[in-house]
mmCIF file of the N, C-alpha and C atoms, coordinates in Angstrom:
data_MODEL
# 
_entry.id   MODEL 
# 
loop_
_atom_site.group_PDB 
_atom_site.id 
_atom_site.type_symbol 
_atom_site.label_atom_id 
_atom_site.label_alt_id 
_atom_site.label_comp_id 
_atom_site.label_asym_id 
_atom_site.label_entity_id 
_atom_site.label_seq_id 
_atom_site.pdbx_PDB_ins_code 
_atom_site.Cartn_x 
_atom_site.Cartn_y 
_atom_site.Cartn_z 
_atom_site.occupancy 
_atom_site.B_iso_or_equiv 
_atom_site.pdbx_formal_charge 
_atom_site.auth_seq_id 
_atom_site.auth_comp_id 
_atom_site.auth_asym_id 
_atom_site.auth_atom_id 
_atom_site.pdbx_PDB_model_num 
ATOM 1   N N  . MET A 1 1  ? -128.815 57.936 6.329  1.00 0.00 ? 1  MET A N  1 
ATOM 2   C CA . MET A 1 1  ? -129.487 59.224 6.288  1.00 0.00 ? 1  MET A CA 1 
ATOM 3   C C  . MET A 1 1  ? -128.494 60.260 5.750  1.00 0.00 ? 1  MET A C  1 
ATOM 4   N N  . LYS A 1 2  ? -128.745 60.728 4.559  1.00 0.00 ? 2  LYS A N  1 
ATOM 5   C CA . LYS A 1 2  ? -127.870 61.711 3.941  1.00 0.00 ? 2  LYS A CA 1 
ATOM 6   C C  . LYS A 1 2  ? -128.517 63.084 4.065  1.00 0.00 ? 2  LYS A C  1 
ATOM 7   N N  . GLN A 1 3  ? -127.772 64.017 4.632  1.00 0.00 ? 3  GLN A N  1 
ATOM 8   C CA . GLN A 1 3  ? -128.264 65.386 4.773  1.00 0.00 ? 3  GLN A CA 1 
ATOM 9   C C  . GLN A 1 3  ? -127.213 66.343 4.246  1.00 0.00 ? 3  GLN A C  1 
ATOM 10  N N  . THR A 1 4  ? -127.668 67.365 3.576  1.00 0.00 ? 4  THR A N  1 
ATOM 11  C CA . THR A 1 4  ? -126.779 68.371 3.027  1.00 0.00 ? 4  THR A CA 1 
ATOM 12  C C  . THR A 1 4  ? -126.699 69.524 4.015  1.00 0.00 ? 4  THR A C  1 
ATOM 13  N N  . LEU A 1 5  ? -125.496 69.764 4.557  1.00 0.00 ? 5  LEU A N  1 
ATOM 14  C CA . LEU A 1 5  ? -125.294 70.839 5.519  1.00 0.00 ? 5  LEU A CA 1 
ATOM 15  C C  . LEU A 1 5  ? -124.722 72.058 4.812  1.00 0.00 ? 5  LEU A C  1 
ATOM 16  N N  . LEU A 1 6  ? -125.341 73.206 5.044  1.00 0.00 ? 6  LEU A N  1 
ATOM 17  C CA . LEU A 1 6  ? -124.929 74.453 4.403  1.00 0.00 ? 6  LEU A CA 1 
ATOM 18  C C  . LEU A 1 6  ? -124.726 75.535 5.455  1.00 0.00 ? 6  LEU A C  1 
ATOM 19  N N  . ASN A 1 7  ? -123.728 76.378 5.242  1.00 0.00 ? 7  ASN A N  1 
ATOM 20  C CA . ASN A 1 7  ? -123.626 77.551 6.106  1.00 0.00 ? 7  ASN A CA 1 
ATOM 21  C C  . ASN A 1 7  ? -124.588 78.611 5.569  1.00 0.00 ? 7  ASN A C  1 
ATOM 22  N N  . ALA A 1 8  ? -124.729 79.709 6.276  1.00 0.00 ? 8  ALA A N  1 
ATOM 23  C CA . ALA A 1 8  ? -125.714 80.729 5.897  1.00 0.00 ? 8  ALA A CA 1 
ATOM 24  C C  . ALA A 1 8  ? -125.436 81.315 4.515  1.00 0.00 ? 8  ALA A C  1 
ATOM 25  N N  . LYS A 1 9  ? -124.177 81.492 4.170  1.00 0.00 ? 9  LYS A N  1 
ATOM 26  C CA . LYS A 1 9  ? -123.841 82.047 2.857  1.00 0.00 ? 9  LYS A CA 1 
ATOM 27  C C  . LYS A 1 9  ? -124.253 81.095 1.739  1.00 0.00 ? 9  LYS A C  1 
ATOM 28  N N  . GLU A 1 10 ? -123.980 79.805 1.915  1.00 0.00 ? 10 GLU A N  1 
ATOM 29  C CA . GLU A 1 10 ? -124.364 78.806 0.914  1.00 0.00 ? 10 GLU A CA 1 
ATOM 30  C C  . GLU A 1 10 ? -125.883 78.705 0.807  1.00 0.00 ? 10 GLU A C  1 
ATOM 31  N N  . LEU A 1 11 ? -126.562 78.743 1.949  1.00 0.00 ? 11 LEU A N  1 
ATOM 32  C CA . LEU A 1 11 ? -128.027 78.700 1.942  1.00 0.00 ? 11 LEU A CA 1 
ATOM 33  C C  . LEU A 1 11 ? -128.600 79.933 1.254  1.00 0.00 ? 11 LEU A C  1 
ATOM 34  N N  . SER A 1 12 ? -127.988 81.079 1.488  1.00 0.00 ? 12 SER A N  1 
ATOM 35  C CA . SER A 1 12 ? -128.486 82.323 0.888  1.00 0.00 ? 12 SER A CA 1 
ATOM 36  C C  . SER A 1 12 ? -128.449 82.269 -0.637 1.00 0.00 ? 12 SER A C  1 
ATOM 37  N N  . GLN A 1 13 ? -127.493 81.572 -1.186 1.00 0.00 ? 13 GLN A N  1 
ATOM 38  C CA . GLN A 1 13 ? -127.405 81.432 -2.640 1.00 0.00 ? 13 GLN A CA 1 
ATOM 39  C C  . GLN A 1 13 ? -128.532 80.561 -3.192 1.00 0.00 ? 13 GLN A C  1 
ATOM 40  N N  . ARG A 1 14 ? -129.033 79.659 -2.371 1.00 0.00 ? 14 ARG A N  1 
ATOM 41  C CA . ARG A 1 14 ? -130.112 78.770 -2.820 1.00 0.00 ? 14 ARG A CA 1 
ATOM 42  C C  . ARG A 1 14 ? -131.497 79.389 -2.652 1.00 0.00 ? 14 ARG A C  1 
ATOM 43  N N  . ILE A 1 15 ? -131.710 80.136 -1.574 1.00 0.00 ? 15 ILE A N  1 
ATOM 44  C CA . ILE A 1 15 ? -133.061 80.641 -1.315 1.00 0.00 ? 15 ILE A CA 1 
ATOM 45  C C  . ILE A 1 15 ? -133.204 82.141 -1.576 1.00 0.00 ? 15 ILE A C  1 
ATOM 46  N N  . LYS A 1 16 ? -132.144 82.796 -1.987 1.00 0.00 ? 16 LYS A N  1 
ATOM 47  C CA . LYS A 1 16 ? -132.172 84.206 -2.408 1.00 0.00 ? 16 LYS A CA 1 
ATOM 48  C C  . LYS A 1 16 ? -132.545 85.183 -1.287 1.00 0.00 ? 16 LYS A C  1 
ATOM 49  N N  . PHE A 1 17 ? -132.128 84.859 -0.069 1.00 0.00 ? 17 PHE A N  1 
ATOM 50  C CA . PHE A 1 17 ? -132.177 85.793 1.053  1.00 0.00 ? 17 PHE A CA 1 
ATOM 51  C C  . PHE A 1 17 ? -130.741 85.996 1.499  1.00 0.00 ? 17 PHE A C  1 
ATOM 52  N N  . SER A 1 18 ? -130.430 87.146 2.056  1.00 0.00 ? 18 SER A N  1 
ATOM 53  C CA . SER A 1 18 ? -129.063 87.389 2.498  1.00 0.00 ? 18 SER A CA 1 
ATOM 54  C C  . SER A 1 18 ? -128.731 86.507 3.691  1.00 0.00 ? 18 SER A C  1 
ATOM 55  N N  . ALA A 1 19 ? -127.442 86.223 3.863  1.00 0.00 ? 19 ALA A N  1 
ATOM 56  C CA . ALA A 1 19 ? -126.999 85.411 4.996  1.00 0.00 ? 19 ALA A CA 1 
ATOM 57  C C  . ALA A 1 19 ? -127.361 86.094 6.314  1.00 0.00 ? 19 ALA A C  1 
ATOM 58  N N  . ALA A 1 20 ? -127.244 87.402 6.367  1.00 0.00 ? 20 ALA A N  1 
ATOM 59  C CA . ALA A 1 20 ? -127.596 88.142 7.588  1.00 0.00 ? 20 ALA A CA 1 
ATOM 60  C C  . ALA A 1 20 ? -129.080 87.994 7.903  1.00 0.00 ? 20 ALA A C  1 
ATOM 61  N N  . TYR A 1 21 ? -129.938 88.078 6.900  1.00 0.00 ? 21 TYR A N  1 
ATOM 62  C CA . TYR A 1 21 ? -131.381 87.916 7.105  1.00 0.00 ? 21 TYR A CA 1 
ATOM 63  C C  . TYR A 1 21 ? -131.696 86.506 7.601  1.00 0.00 ? 21 TYR A C  1 
ATOM 64  N N  . ILE A 1 22 ? -131.030 85.524 7.040  1.00 0.00 ? 22 ILE A N  1 
ATOM 65  C CA . ILE A 1 22 ? -131.238 84.140 7.465  1.00 0.00 ? 22 ILE A CA 1 
ATOM 66  C C  . ILE A 1 22 ? -130.859 83.990 8.935  1.00 0.00 ? 22 ILE A C  1 
ATOM 67  N N  . ASN A 1 23 ? -129.680 84.482 9.301  1.00 0.00 ? 23 ASN A N  1 
ATOM 68  C CA . ASN A 1 23 ? -129.193 84.301 10.674 1.00 0.00 ? 23 ASN A CA 1 
ATOM 69  C C  . ASN A 1 23 ? -129.919 85.162 11.704 1.00 0.00 ? 23 ASN A C  1 
ATOM 70  N N  . HIS A 1 24 ? -130.395 86.322 11.315 1.00 0.00 ? 24 HIS A N  1 
ATOM 71  C CA . HIS A 1 24 ? -130.985 87.230 12.298 1.00 0.00 ? 24 HIS A CA 1 
ATOM 72  C C  . HIS A 1 24 ? -132.515 87.223 12.314 1.00 0.00 ? 24 HIS A C  1 
ATOM 73  N N  . THR A 1 25 ? -133.141 86.846 11.213 1.00 0.00 ? 25 THR A N  1 
ATOM 74  C CA . THR A 1 25 ? -134.599 86.892 11.151 1.00 0.00 ? 25 THR A CA 1 
ATOM 75  C C  . THR A 1 25 ? -135.229 85.505 11.052 1.00 0.00 ? 25 THR A C  1 
ATOM 76  N N  . LEU A 1 26 ? -134.756 84.693 10.125 1.00 0.00 ? 26 LEU A N  1 
ATOM 77  C CA . LEU A 1 26 ? -135.369 83.380 9.918  1.00 0.00 ? 26 LEU A CA 1 
ATOM 78  C C  . LEU A 1 26 ? -134.986 82.372 11.002 1.00 0.00 ? 26 LEU A C  1 
ATOM 79  N N  . LYS A 1 27 ? -133.735 82.458 11.470 1.00 0.00 ? 27 LYS A N  1 
ATOM 80  C CA . LYS A 1 27 ? -133.270 81.519 12.502 1.00 0.00 ? 27 LYS A CA 1 
ATOM 81  C C  . LYS A 1 27 ? -134.059 81.748 13.782 1.00 0.00 ? 27 LYS A C  1 
ATOM 82  N N  . ASP A 1 28 ? -134.599 80.696 14.313 1.00 0.00 ? 28 ASP A N  1 
ATOM 83  C CA . ASP A 1 28 ? -135.389 80.673 15.544 1.00 0.00 ? 28 ASP A CA 1 
ATOM 84  C C  . ASP A 1 28 ? -136.789 81.282 15.408 1.00 0.00 ? 28 ASP A C  1 
ATOM 85  N N  . ASN A 1 29 ? -137.148 81.748 14.214 1.00 0.00 ? 29 ASN A N  1 
ATOM 86  C CA . ASN A 1 29 ? -138.517 82.174 13.940 1.00 0.00 ? 29 ASN A CA 1 
ATOM 87  C C  . ASN A 1 29 ? -139.184 81.253 12.926 1.00 0.00 ? 29 ASN A C  1 
ATOM 88  N N  . VAL A 1 30 ? -138.427 80.862 11.924 1.00 0.00 ? 30 VAL A N  1 
ATOM 89  C CA . VAL A 1 30 ? -138.914 79.947 10.886 1.00 0.00 ? 30 VAL A CA 1 
ATOM 90  C C  . VAL A 1 30 ? -138.090 78.659 10.912 1.00 0.00 ? 30 VAL A C  1 
ATOM 91  N N  . PHE A 1 31 ? -136.775 78.806 11.041 1.00 0.00 ? 31 PHE A N  1 
ATOM 92  C CA . PHE A 1 31 ? -135.862 77.672 11.102 1.00 0.00 ? 31 PHE A CA 1 
ATOM 93  C C  . PHE A 1 31 ? -135.480 77.441 12.561 1.00 0.00 ? 31 PHE A C  1 
ATOM 94  N N  . PHE A 1 32 ? -135.651 76.205 13.033 1.00 0.00 ? 32 PHE A N  1 
ATOM 95  C CA . PHE A 1 32 ? -135.439 75.893 14.441 1.00 0.00 ? 32 PHE A CA 1 
ATOM 96  C C  . PHE A 1 32 ? -134.295 74.909 14.629 1.00 0.00 ? 32 PHE A C  1 
ATOM 97  N N  . GLU A 1 33 ? -133.548 75.120 15.711 1.00 0.00 ? 33 GLU A N  1 
ATOM 98  C CA . GLU A 1 33 ? -132.413 74.261 16.027 1.00 0.00 ? 33 GLU A CA 1 
ATOM 99  C C  . GLU A 1 33 ? -132.897 72.830 16.253 1.00 0.00 ? 33 GLU A C  1 
ATOM 100 N N  . GLY A 1 34 ? -132.165 71.890 15.691 1.00 0.00 ? 34 GLY A N  1 
ATOM 101 C CA . GLY A 1 34 ? -132.520 70.486 15.811 1.00 0.00 ? 34 GLY A CA 1 
ATOM 102 C C  . GLY A 1 34 ? -133.452 70.003 14.720 1.00 0.00 ? 34 GLY A C  1 
ATOM 103 N N  . VAL A 1 35 ? -134.079 70.939 14.029 1.00 0.00 ? 35 VAL A N  1 
ATOM 104 C CA . VAL A 1 35 ? -134.966 70.591 12.911 1.00 0.00 ? 35 VAL A CA 1 
ATOM 105 C C  . VAL A 1 35 ? -134.356 71.106 11.616 1.00 0.00 ? 35 VAL A C  1 
ATOM 106 N N  . HIS A 1 36 ? -134.146 72.416 11.540 1.00 0.00 ? 36 HIS A N  1 
ATOM 107 C CA . HIS A 1 36 ? -133.650 73.053 10.316 1.00 0.00 ? 36 HIS A CA 1 
ATOM 108 C C  . HIS A 1 36 ? -132.161 73.369 10.369 1.00 0.00 ? 36 HIS A C  1 
ATOM 109 N N  . TYR A 1 37 ? -131.594 73.442 11.551 1.00 0.00 ? 37 TYR A N  1 
ATOM 110 C CA . TYR A 1 37 ? -130.162 73.701 11.666 1.00 0.00 ? 37 TYR A CA 1 
ATOM 111 C C  . TYR A 1 37 ? -129.589 73.040 12.905 1.00 0.00 ? 37 TYR A C  1 
ATOM 112 N N  . ILE A 1 38 ? -128.272 72.871 12.888 1.00 0.00 ? 38 ILE A N  1 
ATOM 113 C CA . ILE A 1 38 ? -127.558 72.292 14.018 1.00 0.00 ? 38 ILE A CA 1 
ATOM 114 C C  . ILE A 1 38 ? -126.356 73.165 14.355 1.00 0.00 ? 38 ILE A C  1 
ATOM 115 N N  . LYS A 1 39 ? -125.893 73.040 15.579 1.00 0.00 ? 39 LYS A N  1 
ATOM 116 C CA . LYS A 1 39 ? -124.649 73.653 16.039 1.00 0.00 ? 39 LYS A CA 1 
ATOM 117 C C  . LYS A 1 39 ? -123.759 72.506 16.501 1.00 0.00 ? 39 LYS A C  1 
ATOM 118 N N  . PRO A 1 40 ? -122.895 72.014 15.617 1.00 0.00 ? 40 PRO A N  1 
ATOM 119 C CA . PRO A 1 40 ? -122.090 70.846 15.969 1.00 0.00 ? 40 PRO A CA 1 
ATOM 120 C C  . PRO A 1 40 ? -121.179 71.113 17.166 1.00 0.00 ? 40 PRO A C  1 
ATOM 121 N N  . PHE A 1 41 ? -121.084 70.129 18.026 1.00 0.00 ? 41 PHE A N  1 
ATOM 122 C CA . PHE A 1 41 ? -120.187 70.145 19.173 1.00 0.00 ? 41 PHE A CA 1 
ATOM 123 C C  . PHE A 1 41 ? -120.451 71.308 20.120 1.00 0.00 ? 41 PHE A C  1 
ATOM 124 N N  . GLY A 1 42 ? -121.676 71.836 20.116 1.00 0.00 ? 42 GLY A N  1 
ATOM 125 C CA . GLY A 1 42 ? -122.035 72.929 21.012 1.00 0.00 ? 42 GLY A CA 1 
ATOM 126 C C  . GLY A 1 42 ? -121.349 74.244 20.684 1.00 0.00 ? 42 GLY A C  1 
ATOM 127 N N  . GLY A 1 43 ? -120.825 74.353 19.487 1.00 0.00 ? 43 GLY A N  1 
ATOM 128 C CA . GLY A 1 43 ? -120.088 75.551 19.087 1.00 0.00 ? 43 GLY A CA 1 
ATOM 129 C C  . GLY A 1 43 ? -120.984 76.659 18.567 1.00 0.00 ? 43 GLY A C  1 
ATOM 130 N N  . ARG A 1 44 ? -120.346 77.678 18.035 1.00 0.00 ? 44 ARG A N  1 
ATOM 131 C CA . ARG A 1 44 ? -121.072 78.830 17.496 1.00 0.00 ? 44 ARG A CA 1 
ATOM 132 C C  . ARG A 1 44 ? -121.431 78.658 16.020 1.00 0.00 ? 44 ARG A C  1 
ATOM 133 N N  . LYS A 1 45 ? -120.715 77.779 15.341 1.00 0.00 ? 45 LYS A N  1 
ATOM 134 C CA . LYS A 1 45 ? -120.944 77.552 13.907 1.00 0.00 ? 45 LYS A CA 1 
ATOM 135 C C  . LYS A 1 45 ? -122.319 76.927 13.699 1.00 0.00 ? 45 LYS A C  1 
ATOM 136 N N  . ILE A 1 46 ? -123.048 77.437 12.710 1.00 0.00 ? 46 ILE A N  1 
ATOM 137 C CA . ILE A 1 46 ? -124.386 76.940 12.408 1.00 0.00 ? 46 ILE A CA 1 
ATOM 138 C C  . ILE A 1 46 ? -124.386 76.323 11.022 1.00 0.00 ? 46 ILE A C  1 
ATOM 139 N N  . PHE A 1 47 ? -124.948 75.112 10.929 1.00 0.00 ? 47 PHE A N  1 
ATOM 140 C CA . PHE A 1 47 ? -125.143 74.459 9.647  1.00 0.00 ? 47 PHE A CA 1 
ATOM 141 C C  . PHE A 1 47 ? -126.631 74.228 9.445  1.00 0.00 ? 47 PHE A C  1 
ATOM 142 N N  . TYR A 1 48 ? -127.146 74.705 8.324  1.00 0.00 ? 48 TYR A N  1 
ATOM 143 C CA . TYR A 1 48 ? -128.546 74.515 7.968  1.00 0.00 ? 48 TYR A CA 1 
ATOM 144 C C  . TYR A 1 48 ? -128.685 73.202 7.213  1.00 0.00 ? 48 TYR A C  1 
ATOM 145 N N  . ILE A 1 49 ? -129.736 72.465 7.511  1.00 0.00 ? 49 ILE A N  1 
ATOM 146 C CA . ILE A 1 49 ? -129.999 71.175 6.863  1.00 0.00 ? 49 ILE A CA 1 
ATOM 147 C C  . ILE A 1 49 ? -130.890 71.454 5.654  1.00 0.00 ? 49 ILE A C  1 
ATOM 148 N N  . TRP A 1 50 ? -130.299 71.366 4.478  1.00 0.00 ? 50 TRP A N  1 
ATOM 149 C CA . TRP A 1 50 ? -130.974 71.773 3.257  1.00 0.00 ? 50 TRP A CA 1 
ATOM 150 C C  . TRP A 1 50 ? -132.305 71.047 3.065  1.00 0.00 ? 50 TRP A C  1 
ATOM 151 N N  . GLU A 1 51 ? -132.357 69.762 3.276  1.00 0.00 ? 51 GLU A N  1 
ATOM 152 C CA . GLU A 1 51 ? -133.578 68.999 3.033  1.00 0.00 ? 51 GLU A CA 1 
ATOM 153 C C  . GLU A 1 51 ? -134.724 69.488 3.919  1.00 0.00 ? 51 GLU A C  1 
ATOM 154 N N  . GLU A 1 52 ? -134.441 69.868 5.157  1.00 0.00 ? 52 GLU A N  1 
ATOM 155 C CA . GLU A 1 52 ? -135.475 70.377 6.059  1.00 0.00 ? 52 GLU A CA 1 
ATOM 156 C C  . GLU A 1 52 ? -135.882 71.806 5.703  1.00 0.00 ? 52 GLU A C  1 
ATOM 157 N N  . VAL A 1 53 ? -134.912 72.619 5.305  1.00 0.00 ? 53 VAL A N  1 
ATOM 158 C CA . VAL A 1 53 ? -135.220 73.987 4.875  1.00 0.00 ? 53 VAL A CA 1 
ATOM 159 C C  . VAL A 1 53 ? -136.092 73.939 3.627  1.00 0.00 ? 53 VAL A C  1 
ATOM 160 N N  . GLU A 1 54 ? -135.738 73.083 2.690  1.00 0.00 ? 54 GLU A N  1 
ATOM 161 C CA . GLU A 1 54 ? -136.514 72.944 1.456  1.00 0.00 ? 54 GLU A CA 1 
ATOM 162 C C  . GLU A 1 54 ? -137.940 72.478 1.759  1.00 0.00 ? 54 GLU A C  1 
ATOM 163 N N  . ARG A 1 55 ? -138.086 71.539 2.680  1.00 0.00 ? 55 ARG A N  1 
ATOM 164 C CA . ARG A 1 55 ? -139.411 71.058 3.069  1.00 0.00 ? 55 ARG A CA 1 
ATOM 165 C C  . ARG A 1 55 ? -140.231 72.204 3.657  1.00 0.00 ? 55 ARG A C  1 
ATOM 166 N N  . GLU A 1 56 ? -139.601 73.042 4.464  1.00 0.00 ? 56 GLU A N  1 
ATOM 167 C CA . GLU A 1 56 ? -140.287 74.194 5.063  1.00 0.00 ? 56 GLU A CA 1 
ATOM 168 C C  . GLU A 1 56 ? -140.709 75.197 3.986  1.00 0.00 ? 56 GLU A C  1 
ATOM 169 N N  . LEU A 1 57 ? -139.853 75.423 3.003  1.00 0.00 ? 57 LEU A N  1 
ATOM 170 C CA . LEU A 1 57 ? -140.164 76.369 1.931  1.00 0.00 ? 57 LEU A CA 1 
ATOM 171 C C  . LEU A 1 57 ? -141.385 75.949 1.123  1.00 0.00 ? 57 LEU A C  1 
ATOM 172 N N  . PHE A 1 58 ? -141.537 74.649 0.924  1.00 0.00 ? 58 PHE A N  1 
ATOM 173 C CA . PHE A 1 58 ? -142.621 74.163 0.073  1.00 0.00 ? 58 PHE A CA 1 
ATOM 174 C C  . PHE A 1 58 ? -143.829 73.674 0.859  1.00 0.00 ? 58 PHE A C  1 
ATOM 175 N N  . LYS A 1 59 ? -143.798 73.859 2.170  1.00 0.00 ? 59 LYS A N  1 
ATOM 176 C CA . LYS A 1 59 ? -144.932 73.450 2.998  1.00 0.00 ? 59 LYS A CA 1 
ATOM 177 C C  . LYS A 1 59 ? -146.123 74.328 2.660  1.00 0.00 ? 59 LYS A C  1 
ATOM 178 N N  . LYS A 1 60 ? -147.230 73.705 2.437  1.00 0.00 ? 60 LYS A N  1 
ATOM 179 C CA . LYS A 1 60 ? -148.443 74.454 2.102  1.00 0.00 ? 60 LYS A CA 1 
ATOM 180 C C  . LYS A 1 60 ? -148.966 75.153 3.341  1.00 0.00 ? 60 LYS A C  1 
ATOM 181 N N  . GLN A 1 61 ? -149.353 76.390 3.149  1.00 0.00 ? 61 GLN A N  1 
ATOM 182 C CA . GLN A 1 61 ? -149.958 77.149 4.231  1.00 0.00 ? 61 GLN A CA 1 
ATOM 183 C C  . GLN A 1 61 ? -151.397 76.695 4.382  1.00 0.00 ? 61 GLN A C  1 
ATOM 184 N N  . GLN A 1 62 ? -151.806 76.492 5.614  1.00 0.00 ? 62 GLN A N  1 
ATOM 185 C CA . GLN A 1 62 ? -153.191 76.125 5.857  1.00 0.00 ? 62 GLN A CA 1 
ATOM 186 C C  . GLN A 1 62 ? -154.043 77.372 5.741  1.00 0.00 ? 62 GLN A C  1 
ATOM 187 N N  . ARG A 1 63 ? -154.964 77.335 4.859  1.00 0.00 ? 63 ARG A N  1 
ATOM 188 C CA . ARG A 1 63 ? -155.875 78.469 4.696  1.00 0.00 ? 63 ARG A CA 1 
ATOM 189 C C  . ARG A 1 63 ? -157.182 78.145 5.378  1.00 0.00 ? 63 ARG A C  1 
ATOM 190 N N  . ARG A 1 64 ? -157.608 79.054 6.214  1.00 0.00 ? 64 ARG A N  1 
ATOM 191 C CA . ARG A 1 64 ? -158.877 78.866 6.912  1.00 0.00 ? 64 ARG A CA 1 
ATOM 192 C C  . ARG A 1 64 ? -159.858 79.910 6.411  1.00 0.00 ? 64 ARG A C  1 
ATOM 193 N N  . LEU A 1 65 ? -161.060 79.469 6.215  1.00 0.00 ? 65 LEU A N  1 
ATOM 194 C CA . LEU A 1 65 ? -162.118 80.363 5.795  1.00 0.00 ? 65 LEU A CA 1 
ATOM 195 C C  . LEU A 1 65 ? -162.619 81.123 7.011  1.00 0.00 ? 65 LEU A C  1 
ATOM 196 N N  . VAL A 1 66 ? -162.576 82.442 6.945  1.00 0.00 ? 66 VAL A N  1 
ATOM 197 C CA . VAL A 1 66 ? -163.056 83.286 8.038  1.00 0.00 ? 66 VAL A CA 1 
ATOM 198 C C  . VAL A 1 66 ? -164.124 84.206 7.460  1.00 0.00 ? 66 VAL A C  1 
ATOM 199 N N  . VAL A 1 67 ? -165.329 84.132 8.028  1.00 0.00 ? 67 VAL A N  1 
ATOM 200 C CA . VAL A 1 67 ? -166.455 84.929 7.549  1.00 0.00 ? 67 VAL A CA 1 
ATOM 201 C C  . VAL A 1 67 ? -166.797 85.968 8.619  1.00 0.00 ? 67 VAL A C  1 
ATOM 202 N N  . PRO A 1 68 ? -166.713 87.264 8.266  1.00 0.00 ? 68 PRO A N  1 
ATOM 203 C CA . PRO A 1 68 ? -167.067 88.298 9.250  1.00 0.00 ? 68 PRO A CA 1 
ATOM 204 C C  . PRO A 1 68 ? -168.560 88.278 9.551  1.00 0.00 ? 68 PRO A C  1 
ATOM 205 N N  . MET A 1 69 ? -168.884 88.484 10.805 1.00 0.00 ? 69 MET A N  1 
ATOM 206 C CA . MET A 1 69 ? -170.270 88.495 11.242 1.00 0.00 ? 69 MET A CA 1 
ATOM 207 C C  . MET A 1 69 ? -170.731 89.940 11.479 1.00 0.00 ? 69 MET A C  1 
ATOM 208 N N  . ALA A 1 70 ? -172.029 90.159 11.527 1.00 0.00 ? 70 ALA A N  1 
ATOM 209 C CA . ALA A 1 70 ? -172.609 91.493 11.619 1.00 0.00 ? 70 ALA A CA 1 
ATOM 210 C C  . ALA A 1 70 ? -172.176 92.264 12.864 1.00 0.00 ? 70 ALA A C  1 
ATOM 211 N N  . ARG A 1 71 ? -172.018 91.607 13.983 1.00 0.00 ? 71 ARG A N  1 
ATOM 212 C CA . ARG A 1 71 ? -171.702 92.308 15.237 1.00 0.00 ? 71 ARG A CA 1 
ATOM 213 C C  . ARG A 1 71 ? -170.208 92.292 15.558 1.00 0.00 ? 71 ARG A C  1 
ATOM 214 N N  . GLY A 1 72 ? -169.382 92.085 14.546 1.00 0.00 ? 72 GLY A N  1 
ATOM 215 C CA . GLY A 1 72 ? -167.943 92.167 14.739 1.00 0.00 ? 72 GLY A CA 1 
ATOM 216 C C  . GLY A 1 72 ? -167.247 90.836 14.978 1.00 0.00 ? 72 GLY A C  1 
ATOM 217 N N  . GLY A 1 73 ? -167.998 89.781 15.193 1.00 0.00 ? 73 GLY A N  1 
ATOM 218 C CA . GLY A 1 73 ? -167.399 88.473 15.382 1.00 0.00 ? 73 GLY A CA 1 
ATOM 219 C C  . GLY A 1 73 ? -166.999 87.850 14.056 1.00 0.00 ? 73 GLY A C  1 
ATOM 220 N N  . VAL A 1 74 ? -166.407 86.681 14.128 1.00 0.00 ? 74 VAL A N  1 
ATOM 221 C CA . VAL A 1 74 ? -166.055 85.944 12.907 1.00 0.00 ? 74 VAL A CA 1 
ATOM 222 C C  . VAL A 1 74 ? -166.474 84.499 13.058 1.00 0.00 ? 74 VAL A C  1 
ATOM 223 N N  . CYS A 1 75 ? -166.773 83.895 11.924 1.00 0.00 ? 75 CYS A N  1 
ATOM 224 C CA . CYS A 1 75 ? -167.134 82.487 11.866 1.00 0.00 ? 75 CYS A CA 1 
ATOM 225 C C  . CYS A 1 75 ? -166.005 81.762 11.136 1.00 0.00 ? 75 CYS A C  1 
ATOM 226 N N  . HIS A 1 76 ? -165.423 80.765 11.782 1.00 0.00 ? 76 HIS A N  1 
ATOM 227 C CA . HIS A 1 76 ? -164.331 79.993 11.161 1.00 0.00 ? 76 HIS A CA 1 
ATOM 228 C C  . HIS A 1 76 ? -164.915 78.788 10.454 1.00 0.00 ? 76 HIS A C  1 
ATOM 229 N N  . GLY A 1 77 ? -164.564 78.653 9.192  1.00 0.00 ? 77 GLY A N  1 
ATOM 230 C CA . GLY A 1 77 ? -165.109 77.546 8.416  1.00 0.00 ? 77 GLY A CA 1 
ATOM 231 C C  . GLY A 1 77 ? -164.117 76.482 8.121  1.00 0.00 ? 77 GLY A C  1 
# 
């Protein structure tokens, strides 16, 4: 199993978001520990797993059809 580990600065160069935005906004909201990043040896250093981040970036959003109803409700299609 080959995985490419990147720090936030290296990841920022690939996905065009700042390292600070990645660490403060995307981490734990979009990227999750054990899936998209690891903290080796229980330390503070974070390594993002490029293959998982890339998979998340290209994941198709599920679009649901929502039809508004006359009395304020919605119908999910």
